[in-house]
Backbone bond lengths (Angstrom), bond angles and torsions (degrees), N, CA, C in turn:
res aa  C-N    CA-C-N  psi(-1)  N-CA   C-N-CA  omega(-1)  CA-C   N-CA-C  phi
1 M - - - 1.432 - - 1.556 108.07 -
2 N 1.299 116.87 136.29 1.426 121.82 179.65 1.495 109.72 -114.15
3 R 1.361 116.45 141.68 1.452 120.29 176.73 1.551 105.66 -133.57
4 F 1.334 117.41 136.21 1.428 121.45 -174.65 1.517 107.76 -125.27
5 T 1.321 116.43 129.12 1.491 119.63 179.99 1.526 109.60 -135.66
6 P 1.339 118.45 61.59 1.474 119.06 177.22 1.527 108.47 -67.00
7 G 1.307 114.07 159.83 1.463 121.27 -173.06 1.513 111.39 -87.84
8 K 1.309 121.43 -17.18 1.455 121.03 -177.65 1.545 108.91 -154.39
9 S 1.320 118.04 177.22 1.435 123.07 -178.72 1.527 109.96 -75.69
10 W 1.332 113.72 144.30 1.481 119.85 177.04 1.511 108.58 -132.82
11 S 1.282 119.18 149.69 1.435 121.07 169.61 1.516 106.85 -68.55
12 L 1.323 117.71 160.56 1.426 122.44 -178.63 1.522 111.35 -58.36
13 G 1.302 115.79 -50.69 1.488 120.49 -176.17 1.529 110.03 -61.55
14 L 1.327 116.95 -47.54 1.486 119.02 -178.58 1.509 111.88 -64.67
15 F 1.324 117.21 -41.54 1.467 120.39 -176.04 1.503 107.47 -66.25
16 V 1.333 118.22 -45.57 1.462 119.32 179.11 1.501 111.61 -61.29
17 A 1.331 117.27 -39.59 1.443 122.26 179.92 1.508 109.73 -64.17
18 M 1.342 116.94 -46.34 1.478 119.53 -179.23 1.533 109.98 -64.96
19 S 1.346 117.31 -39.65 1.460 119.19 178.56 1.519 110.58 -62.67
20 S 1.330 116.53 -39.76 1.458 120.12 -178.91 1.536 110.57 -64.47
21 M 1.314 118.82 -35.56 1.434 122.71 -178.03 1.514 111.16 -66.79
22 T 1.321 117.55 -24.28 1.459 119.05 179.77 1.540 110.61 -84.44
23 M 1.310 116.57 -6.66 1.469 120.66 -179.57 1.515 108.38 -99.43
24 A 1.287 114.98 -171.22 1.473 119.42 176.77 1.514 110.19 -61.66
25 C 1.317 115.89 155.95 1.459 117.70 -173.90 1.516 112.39 -66.00
26 A 1.336 116.35 -24.45 1.466 118.79 -179.58 1.530 111.89 -82.40
27 A 1.318 116.62 -7.35 1.466 118.87 -178.79 1.508 110.72 -63.21
28 Q 1.350 116.04 140.56 1.413 121.42 178.07 1.515 110.42 -133.15
29 E 1.335 115.89 160.11 1.459 121.41 179.39 1.537 107.27 -58.35
30 P 1.318 118.06 129.32 1.468 118.98 178.27 1.535 111.31 -64.77
31 E 1.303 115.67 148.38 1.488 119.91 176.79 1.516 110.56 -58.85
32 S 1.305 117.66 -33.68 1.466 121.57 -177.97 1.525 111.79 -65.98
33 A 1.364 118.31 -16.39 1.445 119.44 177.04 1.560 110.34 -62.61
34 K 1.361 115.07 -30.85 1.455 119.17 178.85 1.538 110.71 -65.44
35 V 1.313 116.04 -31.14 1.431 120.79 177.69 1.523 110.55 -69.69
36 A 1.325 115.46 -45.82 1.453 122.38 177.94 1.534 110.58 -56.96
37 E 1.317 115.58 -44.42 1.444 120.28 -179.88 1.568 110.13 -64.27
38 A 1.330 116.64 -43.37 1.446 118.83 179.83 1.515 111.86 -67.09
39 L 1.314 117.31 -21.30 1.484 121.05 176.54 1.542 111.45 -87.09
40 G 1.316 117.96 2.44 1.459 117.85 172.99 1.487 115.84 118.06
41 A 1.348 119.37 6.82 1.472 120.89 -173.52 1.532 110.99 -91.03
42 Q 1.393 117.39 38.90 1.446 117.75 -179.98 1.504 112.04 -64.64
43 E 1.339 117.55 -30.40 1.448 121.29 178.05 1.552 107.50 -120.72
44 V 1.289 116.77 126.53 1.468 121.82 178.40 1.513 107.82 -112.51
45 S 1.286 115.50 111.37 1.472 120.75 -175.42 1.542 110.32 -92.19
46 S 1.313 115.58 154.55 1.447 119.44 176.75 1.498 111.25 -59.90
47 E 1.334 116.91 -34.24 1.504 121.20 -178.05 1.506 108.98 -66.58
48 S 1.389 116.26 -39.73 1.438 119.41 179.75 1.508 112.87 -67.18
49 L 1.322 116.17 -32.95 1.438 119.78 -176.15 1.504 115.63 -95.70
50 R 1.329 117.28 -12.41 1.444 120.49 -172.02 1.542 111.06 -58.26
51 F 1.296 118.19 -44.10 1.452 120.74 -179.16 1.529 114.61 -110.23
52 L 1.346 115.69 20.04 1.448 119.08 -178.69 1.513 110.74 -74.15
53 T 1.338 115.84 125.89 1.423 121.62 175.23 1.541 108.61 -119.61
54 C 1.307 116.07 139.96 1.445 120.60 -175.16 1.526 111.01 -132.26
55 P 1.313 115.59 75.64 1.492 117.58 175.96 1.511 110.59 -64.28
56 A 1.290 116.22 135.99 1.504 119.44 178.62 1.494 109.22 -55.14
57 G 1.372 116.55 128.39 1.427 121.65 -179.83 1.512 115.32 82.53
58 G 1.329 118.41 4.93 1.449 121.92 179.02 1.526 112.35 76.87
59 S 1.310 115.58 -172.44 1.453 120.84 -178.40 1.550 108.46 -130.96
60 M 1.313 116.08 153.94 1.455 121.20 -175.68 1.543 109.20 -65.43
61 F 1.291 115.06 137.09 1.484 121.06 178.70 1.540 110.83 -90.54
62 A 1.376 114.73 126.81 1.442 123.25 173.36 1.522 112.39 47.26
63 P 1.325 120.38 56.21 1.471 120.89 179.22 1.495 110.70 -63.19
64 G 1.301 117.88 137.86 1.478 123.05 179.84 1.518 112.42 78.02
65 E 1.329 118.79 -3.82 1.481 120.99 179.92 1.543 110.32 -119.80
66 V 1.308 115.58 -55.16 1.480 121.24 174.08 1.515 110.98 -108.31
67 S 1.315 115.95 -48.73 1.456 121.77 176.79 1.550 108.35 -84.02
68 L 1.334 115.66 104.22 1.446 121.38 -176.48 1.517 109.74 -112.39
69 P 1.365 118.26 146.74 1.436 120.89 -168.44 1.522 113.41 -76.75
70 D 1.320 120.36 -16.03 1.442 121.33 -171.15 1.555 112.78 -105.99
71 R 1.349 117.09 17.30 1.444 119.70 -179.33 1.533 109.11 -155.48
72 S 1.332 115.94 166.44 1.476 119.88 176.02 1.498 109.96 -104.80
73 E 1.340 117.14 128.74 1.480 121.70 177.20 1.544 106.44 -110.12
74 Y 1.343 114.33 145.38 1.468 118.56 -179.74 1.533 110.27 -139.92
75 R 1.303 115.19 152.16 1.494 128.03 174.47 1.525 111.41 46.67
76 L 1.300 113.98 103.18 1.459 125.05 179.77 1.495 109.91 -105.86
77 T 1.337 117.41 131.59 1.447 122.32 -179.68 1.524 110.59 -138.57
78 F 1.336 118.26 142.07 1.467 123.88 -171.81 1.468 114.12 -120.24
79 S 1.373 114.63 153.38 1.446 121.96 165.72 1.542 108.55 -69.06
80 S 1.305 118.07 163.47 1.458 121.09 -176.90 1.535 112.09 -61.86
81 D 1.323 118.60 -30.08 1.470 120.42 179.31 1.513 112.05 -87.14
82 G 1.301 119.04 -2.20 1.467 122.96 176.79 1.512 114.06 75.81
83 N 1.330 117.29 8.40 1.479 119.77 -173.93 1.517 113.93 -99.36
84 T 1.296 116.15 -6.84 1.488 120.37 175.44 1.525 107.63 -132.35
85 A 1.356 114.50 134.96 1.458 119.62 -177.83 1.529 108.72 -134.34
86 Y 1.319 113.98 151.09 1.465 121.80 173.15 1.526 109.40 -125.00
87 Y 1.322 116.71 149.44 1.459 121.80 178.90 1.519 108.13 -161.37
88 H 1.318 115.10 165.64 1.483 115.39 175.19 1.553 110.14 -117.14
89 V 1.282 113.56 152.33 1.473 122.75 -176.66 1.532 109.73 -121.29
90 D 1.359 114.61 133.55 1.457 120.34 170.27 1.538 106.88 -92.23
91 A 1.304 117.15 130.37 1.478 120.37 -177.48 1.535 109.30 -130.87
92 A 1.304 114.12 156.34 1.491 119.42 178.60 1.521 111.91 -80.11
93 E 1.350 116.35 -17.40 1.430 121.90 178.28 1.516 110.04 -123.01
94 A 1.300 117.48 157.28 1.467 122.93 -179.63 1.555 110.64 -58.36
95 P 1.332 116.17 138.89 1.458 127.93 -0.49 1.550 108.68 -78.10
96 F 1.353 116.06 131.99 1.438 120.99 -173.19 1.517 112.67 -71.51
97 Q 1.295 119.24 -40.63 1.449 123.02 173.94 1.519 107.17 -136.52
98 A 1.340 115.51 116.95 1.424 120.47 -173.23 1.534 110.07 -149.14
99 I 1.349 115.80 160.66 1.443 122.64 -174.97 1.565 110.47 -103.06
100 Y 1.307 114.90 136.21 1.414 121.63 -177.62 1.543 111.47 -123.11
101 E 1.345 113.98 156.74 1.482 121.43 177.53 1.520 109.30 -121.06
102 T 1.297 116.16 140.50 1.449 121.23 174.10 1.524 111.45 -137.18
103 H 1.340 116.92 156.26 1.446 120.69 -177.76 1.540 109.79 -128.05
104 K 1.302 115.08 145.10 1.466 120.74 179.07 1.525 108.86 -89.84
105 V 1.314 114.65 119.15 1.488 121.66 -177.28 1.547 107.43 -128.48
106 N 1.319 116.00 120.51 1.490 120.58 -179.54 1.515 111.72 52.25
107 G 1.330 116.48 39.55 1.458 120.17 173.17 1.514 114.15 86.00
108 H 1.337 118.33 2.46 1.451 121.05 -179.70 1.530 109.33 -131.43
109 F 1.361 114.74 151.70 1.466 121.06 -179.84 1.503 111.03 -92.26
110 T 1.336 114.13 135.12 1.448 120.92 -178.67 1.532 110.76 -74.86
111 P 1.369 118.71 158.91 1.466 118.55 177.41 1.540 110.16 -58.02
112 G 1.335 115.13 138.53 1.442 120.69 -177.10 1.524 111.72 -63.62
113 Q 1.334 115.50 139.64 1.438 122.72 178.45 1.525 108.56 -116.76
114 L 1.326 115.92 135.69 1.485 122.02 179.51 1.539 108.74 -61.05
115 V 1.349 117.76 129.35 1.489 119.95 179.33 1.549 108.37 -73.08
116 S 1.301 113.00 160.70 1.451 119.51 -169.03 1.553 113.28 -64.13
117 F 1.316 117.10 -30.65 1.488 120.66 -174.31 1.541 113.55 -92.52
118 S 1.311 118.19 -2.74 1.447 121.41 -172.88 1.535 112.04 -114.54
119 G 1.346 114.51 155.60 1.448 118.01 174.33 1.507 113.06 125.79
120 T 1.340 118.65 -13.43 1.471 121.35 179.11 1.548 110.65 -96.06
121 Y 1.326 115.50 -45.00 1.470 120.93 -177.94 1.557 107.60 -110.73
122 L 1.328 116.47 -179.06 1.440 120.99 178.64 1.528 108.35 -83.71
123 D 1.343 116.13 105.20 1.481 123.05 -177.03 1.472 107.97 -113.64
124 T 1.343 116.82 128.22 1.435 123.48 -174.51 1.530 111.83 -138.49
125 D 1.353 115.49 173.54 1.464 124.46 165.50 1.532 113.74 52.22
126 P 1.322 119.91 57.07 1.470 118.95 179.58 1.523 110.74 -70.65
127 F 1.337 115.64 147.54 1.466 121.25 173.52 1.526 107.38 -139.67
128 L 1.323 114.76 123.03 1.475 123.03 177.17 1.525 109.51 -91.40
129 T 1.301 116.82 124.38 1.524 118.58 -179.65 1.512 110.30 -65.34
130 P 1.381 116.04 155.18 1.452 119.32 -178.08 1.529 115.72 -51.99
131 D 1.352 116.62 -32.79 1.450 119.00 179.50 1.535 112.86 -83.61
132 G 1.303 117.95 -4.45 1.451 122.90 177.87 1.485 115.12 74.79
133 N 1.332 117.95 7.90 1.488 119.36 -174.76 1.528 114.07 -96.84
134 S 1.313 119.98 -7.98 1.416 123.05 -178.76 1.551 110.52 -139.57
135 L 1.307 115.90 144.80 1.438 121.98 178.37 1.510 109.62 -126.88
136 F 1.317 117.53 112.75 1.461 123.45 177.18 1.537 108.82 -87.69
137 F 1.343 114.91 156.61 1.469 119.02 175.76 1.507 109.22 -166.78
138 S 1.351 116.09 166.90 1.437 121.87 174.16 1.527 108.56 -102.45
139 S 1.341 114.78 148.83 1.479 118.09 -176.99 1.517 111.67 -159.93
140 T 1.315 114.03 148.57 1.471 122.33 173.70 1.543 111.82 -89.72
141 R 1.300 119.12 6.44 1.466 121.90 -178.44 1.541 110.73 -60.41
142 P 1.337 118.02 145.48 1.471 119.34 -178.86 1.534 111.82 -66.39
143 V 1.351 113.21 144.50 1.469 118.38 174.82 1.517 108.03 -81.92
144 T 1.330 116.48 -41.42 1.471 121.61 174.10 1.519 107.09 -131.68
145 G 1.273 116.70 153.96 1.471 121.32 177.46 1.538 110.18 74.50
146 T 1.305 116.31 -155.23 1.468 121.14 -174.37 1.505 112.62 -124.36
147 E 1.347 118.58 -5.10 1.449 120.13 -176.24 1.532 111.55 -82.27
148 E 1.303 115.71 128.42 1.485 121.37 -179.47 1.537 109.38 -64.11
149 R 1.336 113.42 142.61 1.482 119.15 -178.55 1.534 111.57 -74.74
150 A 1.329 115.48 152.25 1.484 120.04 175.01 1.498 111.16 -78.61
151 D 1.389 116.30 -24.16 1.472 121.24 179.18 1.520 110.16 -118.09
152 S 1.300 115.91 164.80 1.456 121.12 178.46 1.547 110.54 -92.41
153 D 1.304 114.70 139.13 1.469 122.60 172.80 1.556 109.43 -116.11
154 L 1.336 115.54 169.52 1.436 121.14 179.46 1.512 110.16 -97.50
155 W 1.333 115.27 137.52 1.455 124.01 -176.69 1.528 109.16 -133.11
156 V 1.364 115.76 169.73 1.427 120.87 177.13 1.526 109.48 -148.47
157 V 1.300 117.66 144.14 1.458 124.41 168.26 1.490 109.21 -118.51
158 H 1.322 117.85 145.89 1.461 122.94 178.99 1.497 109.78 -115.28
159 K 1.326 113.95 146.57 1.467 120.51 -178.10 1.544 108.33 -74.12
160 Q 1.319 115.92 135.59 1.465 122.94 179.64 1.552 109.89 -91.57
161 A 1.311 115.25 172.88 1.428 121.47 -177.10 1.510 112.68 -59.37
162 D 1.339 115.69 -31.39 1.489 118.65 -178.40 1.555 112.61 -89.64
163 G 1.352 115.09 7.56 1.476 119.42 177.11 1.501 113.91 90.94
164 S 1.307 118.46 -6.56 1.482 121.13 -178.92 1.560 109.20 -85.38
165 W 1.312 116.39 166.34 1.428 121.05 175.41 1.511 112.44 -88.33
166 G 1.354 115.31 137.99 1.454 117.36 177.71 1.521 113.49 -79.57
167 A 1.327 115.14 -165.42 1.488 120.48 -177.49 1.532 108.20 -75.82
168 P 1.346 118.81 143.46 1.456 122.54 178.84 1.543 109.68 -62.06
169 Q 1.319 114.48 140.73 1.484 123.35 178.76 1.503 109.39 -121.04
170 H 1.336 117.36 129.72 1.443 122.89 179.67 1.536 108.85 -73.29
171 L 1.372 117.31 140.51 1.489 118.73 -177.91 1.513 113.35 -78.12
172 G 1.325 119.21 -5.18 1.431 119.79 171.34 1.511 115.94 94.01
173 P 1.336 118.48 171.40 1.445 122.31 -171.94 1.540 115.13 -75.80
174 N 1.339 118.04 -12.80 1.433 119.88 175.42 1.540 111.35 -74.82
175 V 1.305 115.64 -19.52 1.469 121.45 178.84 1.532 109.28 -106.93
176 N 1.312 115.21 -50.35 1.460 119.97 -173.49 1.539 112.38 -89.43
177 S 1.332 115.34 154.15 1.433 122.00 -178.32 1.537 109.27 -144.28
178 D 1.333 116.87 -167.96 1.475 119.31 176.26 1.551 110.45 -85.10
179 R 1.333 116.24 2.89 1.475 120.13 174.75 1.536 107.89 -90.99
180 Q 1.329 114.81 -177.03 1.453 120.61 174.57 1.554 108.62 -82.32
181 E 1.311 118.79 123.48 1.443 123.65 169.79 1.560 107.48 -107.88
182 L 1.338 111.96 120.10 1.470 116.73 -171.72 1.554 110.07 -137.02
183 Y 1.301 112.50 157.66 1.501 122.97 165.82 1.514 113.21 55.33
184 V 1.324 115.66 66.45 1.433 122.85 -179.34 1.543 109.16 -83.19
185 S 1.355 115.52 146.87 1.459 123.12 165.78 1.484 108.64 -141.09
186 A 1.312 119.60 168.87 1.449 122.91 -173.94 1.516 111.72 -146.37
187 T 1.324 116.25 147.24 1.452 123.31 175.16 1.522 107.75 -85.70
188 R 1.317 115.01 174.08 1.442 121.01 178.06 1.558 112.32 -62.46
189 D 1.339 116.79 -28.88 1.480 119.33 -177.24 1.531 109.05 -88.16
190 G 1.326 119.69 1.22 1.451 121.29 171.90 1.515 114.57 98.20
191 T 1.328 119.61 -0.11 1.439 121.90 176.76 1.507 109.51 -69.41
192 V 1.349 116.86 129.42 1.454 121.86 -178.51 1.534 112.00 -100.66
193 Y 1.296 117.70 141.59 1.456 123.65 173.52 1.508 107.12 -118.98
194 F 1.324 116.81 144.83 1.448 120.54 -177.73 1.517 110.54 -165.25
195 A 1.316 114.88 168.56 1.479 120.89 176.02 1.527 108.82 -103.79
196 S 1.322 116.03 145.19 1.445 121.13 176.46 1.512 108.18 -139.05
197 G 1.341 116.10 137.05 1.467 119.55 178.68 1.521 109.01 168.60
198 T 1.325 115.06 -160.88 1.469 121.76 176.02 1.517 107.87 -136.47
199 F 1.333 114.86 153.86 1.459 119.97 -178.30 1.553 110.30 -73.82
200 D 1.334 116.05 -11.99 1.464 118.88 178.29 1.513 111.43 -92.00
201 S 1.324 117.19 -11.00 1.484 119.69 -179.26 1.504 110.28 -122.75
202 D 1.345 115.83 -94.55 1.440 118.67 178.66 1.550 109.58 -158.76
203 F 1.286 116.14 179.67 1.495 122.11 177.70 1.512 106.26 -129.53
204 N 1.384 113.22 144.72 1.441 120.80 170.30 1.525 108.92 -131.43
205 I 1.296 117.91 168.63 1.444 123.41 -176.22 1.552 109.39 -104.90
206 Y 1.335 114.20 133.93 1.463 123.18 -178.19 1.525 111.02 -124.54
207 R 1.307 115.12 163.88 1.464 119.43 170.57 1.515 109.59 -139.46
208 S 1.330 115.29 154.77 1.451 121.12 -179.98 1.532 107.65 -143.54
209 E 1.333 114.74 125.86 1.472 118.55 -178.67 1.514 110.21 -81.82
210 R 1.309 112.63 151.33 1.476 119.18 174.91 1.521 109.36 -66.53
211 R 1.305 116.86 133.72 1.459 121.94 179.48 1.542 107.23 -138.82
212 G 1.320 117.57 103.26 1.426 121.05 -178.23 1.493 110.86 59.32
213 P 1.356 118.72 -131.38 1.432 121.41 179.74 1.514 112.58 -81.48
214 G 1.326 117.79 -6.67 1.471 120.72 -178.22 1.492 113.37 -129.15
215 Y 1.303 117.31 -143.64 1.473 121.86 -173.64 1.509 110.31 -134.53
216 A 1.362 115.90 147.83 1.448 121.13 172.53 1.527 109.09 -70.53
217 P 1.355 116.24 159.87 1.470 117.69 177.07 1.512 112.52 -54.24
218 A 1.330 116.44 137.79 1.446 122.36 -176.69 1.510 110.36 -65.04
219 E 1.342 117.33 141.62 1.459 124.52 177.29 1.515 108.97 -119.41
220 K 1.336 115.63 135.66 1.420 122.10 178.87 1.531 107.93 -76.34
221 L 1.345 118.41 134.32 1.465 121.02 179.65 1.525 107.93 -70.54
222 G 1.359 114.51 160.46 1.444 121.54 -172.35 1.509 113.49 -77.92
223 T 1.326 116.63 -170.21 1.450 122.73 -171.85 1.531 113.67 -75.35
224 G 1.330 116.27 -9.57 1.458 118.45 170.72 1.499 112.05 -63.16
225 V 1.339 116.63 -28.65 1.459 122.34 -179.24 1.533 110.29 -110.36
226 N 1.316 118.04 -56.19 1.442 122.52 -173.13 1.553 109.89 -87.88
227 S 1.326 113.95 150.82 1.455 119.95 178.85 1.546 107.90 -138.37
228 P 1.310 116.60 159.26 1.479 120.12 178.02 1.532 112.59 -80.16
229 D 1.320 116.13 -13.61 1.489 117.63 -170.63 1.528 113.79 -107.20
230 Y 1.316 118.94 -13.03 1.480 120.61 -173.17 1.494 109.58 -133.69
231 W 1.327 115.35 159.25 1.459 119.97 173.54 1.505 109.45 -80.38
232 E 1.329 117.27 137.01 1.460 122.92 170.21 1.549 105.92 -121.64
233 Y 1.307 117.72 124.75 1.445 122.09 -171.88 1.521 108.26 -157.11
234 N 1.369 115.00 -179.41 1.477 121.01 178.54 1.512 112.58 50.71
235 S 1.322 117.60 52.02 1.429 121.60 -176.88 1.549 109.51 -85.46
236 H 1.335 115.48 136.74 1.464 121.74 174.76 1.533 108.52 -129.47
237 I 1.328 116.51 123.52 1.438 122.07 -178.64 1.523 109.51 -97.85
238 S 1.318 117.92 140.13 1.450 119.58 175.04 1.515 110.32 -66.18
239 A 1.306 118.11 160.94 1.431 122.08 -175.95 1.528 113.51 -59.11
240 D 1.328 117.23 -34.04 1.440 121.31 -179.23 1.565 112.27 -90.33
241 G 1.277 116.45 0.48 1.496 120.77 175.93 1.482 115.30 79.37
242 R 1.377 118.59 9.65 1.442 121.24 -176.65 1.509 115.87 -86.45
243 V 1.302 116.92 -31.16 1.487 120.78 -173.97 1.549 109.76 -124.45
244 L 1.310 115.06 126.65 1.473 122.06 176.00 1.535 105.72 -112.47
245 I 1.341 115.66 123.64 1.467 122.19 174.36 1.518 106.30 -112.41
246 F 1.321 117.24 136.81 1.430 121.91 -175.79 1.511 109.67 -149.29
247 A 1.321 116.30 168.64 1.453 123.73 176.36 1.502 110.43 -105.37
248 S 1.319 118.51 147.95 1.448 123.51 175.52 1.510 107.90 -146.85
249 L 1.355 114.33 150.89 1.468 121.34 -172.30 1.539 110.15 -105.16
250 N 1.334 113.48 135.23 1.471 121.80 161.68 1.537 114.69 58.90
251 R 1.344 115.70 29.09 1.441 118.20 171.49 1.497 112.08 -69.37
252 P 1.328 119.95 146.06 1.455 121.08 -173.05 1.523 115.23 -58.99
253 E 1.402 115.99 -29.65 1.449 118.18 -179.45 1.499 112.30 -89.87
254 G 1.351 116.12 7.83 1.431 120.83 -174.97 1.536 112.82 -74.61
255 H 1.341 115.03 162.94 1.460 122.85 -179.53 1.532 111.40 -96.33
256 G 1.301 117.45 -23.71 1.459 121.31 -177.92 1.508 110.47 -156.56
257 L 1.309 117.77 -157.01 1.463 122.15 -178.56 1.520 110.95 -59.96
258 G 1.289 116.80 -58.21 1.460 122.86 177.80 1.512 109.33 -119.53
259 D 1.352 116.56 137.57 1.456 121.88 177.71 1.531 110.23 -129.17
260 L 1.300 115.16 160.72 1.465 120.14 175.09 1.502 109.60 -96.51
261 Y 1.370 114.00 138.03 1.452 124.98 -179.68 1.507 108.22 -125.10
262 A 1.339 116.43 164.25 1.459 122.92 176.90 1.480 111.47 -141.74
263 S 1.305 116.13 144.95 1.458 123.50 176.00 1.543 107.75 -133.10
264 I 1.328 115.77 147.08 1.459 120.50 -177.85 1.502 109.90 -110.73
265 N 1.319 116.11 134.01 1.461 124.06 -179.62 1.519 109.26 -82.72
266 I 1.301 117.88 111.75 1.479 122.60 177.51 1.524 107.65 -121.39
267 G 1.327 114.37 112.56 1.458 118.76 179.96 1.524 115.78 62.80
268 G 1.298 116.51 28.09 1.483 121.17 179.99 1.525 114.78 91.25
269 R 1.322 116.92 -2.91 1.471 119.71 -179.57 1.531 107.95 -120.55
270 F 1.310 113.98 138.33 1.464 117.95 -179.05 1.548 111.54 -90.79
271 T 1.312 114.98 132.30 1.476 123.21 -178.57 1.531 109.81 -68.44
272 K 1.332 114.14 164.37 1.463 119.85 176.42 1.536 109.69 -56.36
273 A 1.301 113.39 126.37 1.464 118.99 -175.69 1.525 111.79 -66.23
274 I 1.370 114.48 144.37 1.425 120.71 177.35 1.518 112.15 -117.07
275 N 1.279 117.47 148.79 1.459 122.50 175.55 1.530 108.59 -72.12
276 L 1.350 117.78 132.85 1.442 119.00 -176.82 1.530 114.35 -74.48
277 G 1.306 117.02 -2.54 1.456 120.55 169.88 1.504 116.95 79.34
278 P 1.317 116.12 -173.52 1.477 120.72 -171.96 1.517 114.66 -71.42
279 A 1.335 116.69 -11.68 1.466 119.27 173.13 1.538 110.63 -61.10
280 V 1.328 114.68 -26.17 1.481 120.88 -175.90 1.556 109.12 -120.12
281 N 1.332 114.64 -54.09 1.477 120.02 -166.55 1.546 112.91 -86.64
282 T 1.336 114.35 142.90 1.473 121.76 179.31 1.504 108.95 -131.32
283 E 1.336 116.56 -172.72 1.451 120.47 177.66 1.549 110.86 -72.70
284 K 1.343 117.67 -7.87 1.445 120.45 178.77 1.559 108.43 -89.31
285 D 1.329 115.47 -163.50 1.478 119.76 -173.59 1.531 106.81 -108.11
286 E 1.374 114.75 116.46 1.434 121.95 177.42 1.544 109.04 -108.13
287 F 1.318 117.20 132.39 1.445 121.89 -179.52 1.528 109.92 -160.60
288 H 1.321 118.16 -171.34 1.493 124.05 178.93 1.519 111.92 50.45
289 P 1.356 117.90 61.02 1.479 118.34 176.57 1.521 112.32 -79.34
290 S 1.318 117.13 153.73 1.436 123.84 169.26 1.489 108.87 -153.14
291 L 1.331 114.81 149.79 1.485 120.75 -179.40 1.536 108.71 -111.64
292 S 1.341 115.75 147.86 1.466 117.67 167.07 1.527 108.35 -65.16
293 V 1.309 117.14 158.82 1.483 121.88 -174.97 1.536 110.18 -59.43
294 D 1.352 117.81 -33.67 1.473 120.19 179.37 1.531 112.10 -82.13
295 G 1.298 119.01 -5.03 1.470 122.35 178.12 1.528 112.95 79.80
296 R 1.261 118.05 3.21 1.474 120.43 -175.47 1.528 113.80 -79.84
297 H 1.325 116.82 -25.47 1.460 118.55 -176.11 1.525 110.38 -125.99
298 L 1.299 113.66 137.97 1.469 121.85 175.17 1.520 108.27 -109.50
299 Y 1.333 115.35 131.67 1.486 121.63 177.42 1.496 105.46 -118.81
300 F 1.330 117.38 148.88 1.455 121.22 178.74 1.521 108.00 -160.05
301 V 1.365 114.45 171.67 1.423 122.61 177.57 1.532 111.02 -106.76
302 R 1.326 116.30 141.51 1.451 121.24 174.19 1.529 108.39 -121.50
303 Q 1.313 117.45 132.14 1.451 123.12 -178.14 1.482 110.31 -127.38
304 T 1.327 115.76 140.23 1.491 122.94 170.07 1.527 106.67 -110.90
305 W 1.324 114.85 127.19 1.453 118.35 -175.22 1.536 113.87 -105.77
306 A 1.330 119.14 -26.05 1.470 121.33 -179.68 1.503 109.67 -135.67
307 P 1.362 118.66 98.11 1.472 125.57 -1.18 1.544 111.02 -75.69
308 F 1.299 119.09 157.29 1.453 124.08 -179.57 1.514 109.92 -65.26
309 V 1.324 113.85 127.84 1.489 122.16 174.00 1.550 106.03 -129.71
310 P 1.319 118.70 126.94 1.462 119.83 179.65 1.530 111.76 -51.55
311 S 1.318 116.56 142.62 1.453 123.26 -175.69 1.539 110.60 -71.90
312 D 1.337 116.16 153.50 1.436 123.92 173.44 1.507 109.92 -137.17
313 F 1.362 113.40 165.87 1.462 119.28 175.34 1.500 113.49 -87.34
314 Y 1.325 114.82 143.82 1.503 121.52 175.04 1.486 107.91 -127.28
315 Q 1.327 115.13 159.22 1.454 120.73 -177.44 1.547 110.34 -136.68
316 L 1.335 112.26 158.32 1.473 118.12 -179.37 1.518 106.07 -153.89
317 D 1.358 116.05 136.17 1.460 120.87 169.35 1.531 107.35 -72.66
318 T 1.323 116.52 125.98 1.489 119.02 -175.28 1.529 113.18 -65.05
319 Y 1.329 118.31 -16.09 1.454 119.54 171.22 1.511 112.55 -60.89
320 C 1.356 115.31 -25.48 1.457 120.16 179.33 1.541 111.77 -63.62
321 L 1.324 117.18 -21.59 1.449 120.01 176.28 1.536 114.88 -68.22
322 L 1.365 114.05 -9.63 1.461 117.89 176.55 1.503 112.45 -78.10
323 F 1.324 116.93 -21.84 1.462 120.22 -171.86 1.535 110.18 -130.19
324 Q 1.336 118.46 106.72 1.438 120.75 176.28 1.555 110.09 -138.81
């Protein structure tokens, strides 16, 4: 655990430089510091750092409220004020995969309630847009007819005048295919990022720009993010489109089965992805990342497979990426 109590404000570069000088001579600024800077940490104030704690691997989010010991929770997404959250739960009884909503009241999260449009089909991976007016998700619900799909497609619901969610709308053939489309996120300008692939082959990350009432044909991201040898999936784009955080399996520099990586968008191209390091990743399986709208907090799922332990949500202040 790290605690920082500088006496005054420092610019990011100077503070990192001064911190490095107090360490061994070979110590260098961690690559993940670039991610923190891209998420808005250009100025690091003493007030921001005074009570900053950075336990290795983060800390469990809302234990006993959202993260419960007898079930697996996946993909957490927040309103801009942090007071409303959506997530999906895997259950042994129907509904087997469904989306829930919770509210923060007096510092605690209320028991999750099934959202109006979920509970019949397998609904997963909710994502609330930065303006809070749309909720994207993956689902096996039929596009036409009544027969449930064998693969998941991407859908969206929009908030109505009375605050309720409208009917689910399919994102269309420029985004969806006969493969699995999973884990969508969106920038403020409406560009969606998601993973597409099959569990028998691999997954890569794509994006599709908003075009009128629909979307432009999806484009596969470049080699800074995708690779021919590993799965890239669970992509989450920051609201401004600058930082992409995603999960990847079994990379040689990894800490465990699945690790979280990040790439920065510079001039429309994503840089070579970097491992987010021990501030986030452990010998266990880390996946399903999401950022708060302001980029200050990173949330993710940690899973133990042998022996199996139901997954829970973990959280990390992204300033912690400055110091590893």
